[in-house]
C-alpha positions in Angstrom: 11.4 12.5 -8.9 10.5 10.5 -11.6 7.8 7.8 -11.4 7.9 4.5 -13.9 6.0 1.4 -14.2 7.8 -1.8 -14.9 9.1 -2.8 -18.3 8.2 -6.4 -19.2 7.0 -9.5 -17.9 8.1 -10.3 -14.4 7.1 -13.3 -11.7 5.8 -12.2 -8.4 9.2 -11.8 -6.9 10.7 -10.2 -9.4 7.2 -7.5 -9.9 8.7 -3.8 -9.0 5.5 -2.0 -9.4 6.7 1.3 -8.7 10.3 2.9 -9.0 11.5 6.3 -7.7 15.1 7.5 -7.4 15.6 10.3 -5.5 18.9 13.1 -5.5 17.7 14.7 -2.0 20.8 14.0 0.4 18.0 13.4 2.9 16.6 9.9 1.6 17.9 6.7 0.0 19.0 7.1 -3.8 16.3 4.6 -4.7 13.1 3.2 -3.6 11.5 0.3 -5.1 7.7 -0.5 -4.2 7.0 -4.6 -4.9 5.2 -7.2 -3.5 5.8 -8.5 0.0 6.4 -12.4 0.2 6.7 -14.3 3.4 10.8 -13.5 3.7 9.4 -10.0 4.2 7.7 -11.2 8.0 10.4 -10.3 10.4 10.9 -7.0 9.0 7.1 -6.1 8.4 6.6 -7.5 11.7 9.4 -4.7 13.2 6.6 -2.4 11.2 3.6 -2.8 13.8 2.7 -1.7 16.7 2.4 -5.3 18.2 5.5 -6.9 18.3 4.1 -9.8 20.2 1.5 -10.9 17.4 2.6 -8.9 14.2 4.2 -11.9 12.5 1.3 -13.2 12.9 -1.0 -10.6 11.7 1.9 -10.4 8.6 1.1 -14.2 7.6 -2.5 -13.6 7.8 -2.2 -10.9 5.6 -0.2 -12.5 3.3 -2.7 -15.5 3.4 -5.8 -14.3 3.1 -7.5 -14.5 -0.6 -8.1 -10.7 -2.0 -5.3 -9.3 0.4 -1.8 -8.1 -1.7 1.1 -6.2 0.6 2.9 -3.9 -1.4 6.6 -2.5 0.5 9.2 0.1 -0.3 12.3 -1.0 0.2 15.7 0.7 0.0 19.4 -0.2 0.8 18.3 0.1 4.4 15.9 -2.2 3.9 11.9 -2.3 4.1 11.0 1.1 4.8 6.8 0.8 4.8 4.2 -1.2 3.6 0.8 -0.7 2.1 -2.1 -3.3 2.8 -4.5 -3.7 -0.2 -8.0 -5.6 0.0 -9.7 -6.0 -3.3 -13.6 -6.3 -3.2 -15.8 -6.8 -6.0 -18.8 -4.5 -5.5 -21.8 -5.3 -8.0 -24.4 -2.9 -9.8 -27.5 -2.8 -11.1 -28.4 -4.9 -14.0 -25.4 -7.5 -13.0 -22.4 -6.3 -13.2 -19.7 -5.6 -10.8 -16.7 -3.3 -10.4 -13.8 -3.9 -8.4 -12.3 -1.3 -5.1 -9.3 -1.1 -3.5 -9.5 -0.4 0.3 -5.9 0.9 1.7 -6.7 -1.7 5.1 -3.0 -0.1 6.7 -0.6 1.8 5.5 2.4 2.0 7.4 6.4 4.0 7.0 9.2 2.7 9.6 9.4 5.4 12.0 12.7 6.3 11.0 11.6 7.1 8.0 8.9 9.3 8.5 8.4 12.9 6.7 10.4 11.7 3.8 7.7 10.9 1.4 7.9 7.4 1.4 4.3 7.1 2.0 3.4 9.3 -1.2 5.3 7.0 -3.0 3.4 3.5 -1.7 0.1 5.3 -2.1 1.0 6.2 -5.9 1.8 2.4 -6.0 -1.3 1.3 -4.9 -3.3 3.4 -7.1 -0.7 2.1 -9.8 -1.4 -1.3 -9.5 -5.3 -0.7 -8.7 -5.3 0.2 -12.3 -3.5 -2.0 -13.4 -6.1 -4.8 -12.2 -9.0 -2.5 -13.8 -10.1 -1.4 -9.8 -12.9 1.7 -10.7 -11.9 3.4 -7.1 -9.5 3.2 -4.6 -10.7 3.6 -0.7 -8.9 4.4 2.8 -11.1 5.1 6.4 -9.2 7.3 8.4 -10.5 9.3 11.0 -9.8 13.2 11.6 -6.1 14.3 11.7 -2.5 13.4 10.2 -3.7 10.2 8.1 -6.9 12.0 6.7 -4.9 15.0 5.6 -2.1 12.5 4.2 -5.0 10.8 1.7 -6.5 14.5 1.0 -3.3 15.7 0.2 -2.9 13.0 -2.5 -5.7 13.6 -3.8 -8.6 11.5 -2.0 -12.3 13.2 -1.1 -14.5 11.9 1.3 -17.5 9.8 0.5 -20.5 9.3 2.3 -22.2 6.6 1.1 -20.8 4.2 3.6 -22.6 3.3 6.4 -20.3 1.4 9.3 -21.7 -0.9 12.1 -19.3 -2.0 14.5 -19.7 -6.2 15.1 
């Protein structure tokens, strides 16, 4: 598998964060990760667990400042989505740094186990680096999601305290 960053200036509609080519027969020939837009609402809604509210949720994400959606797409259509939230974290001395949180990462059920989630996560890391974020975070419980992120190199950080509102 080869990963490459998009070359040359592009509009958001043309922007391809990462493209990956696969030679395995079980995978689509070409998967492109790009920014999502309103035209993706129906396909993204189909990925979510709650179809009754999916369109509303996708539109909320698309319209929220600091939130970005990356989609993995092939000739089969939209295969997955990563929902990212950019935070500006204050530091001592008036400095700040950027942190990107993977709020949600979903791959179409019939495409799971084909490394599409890893491709999306690689694109998330590249997108974050392009915006000079100092870290990428994912909040997950125990189980498959935790193992997935750890296999990518994520490590547990015990410096966060959480209170349910």
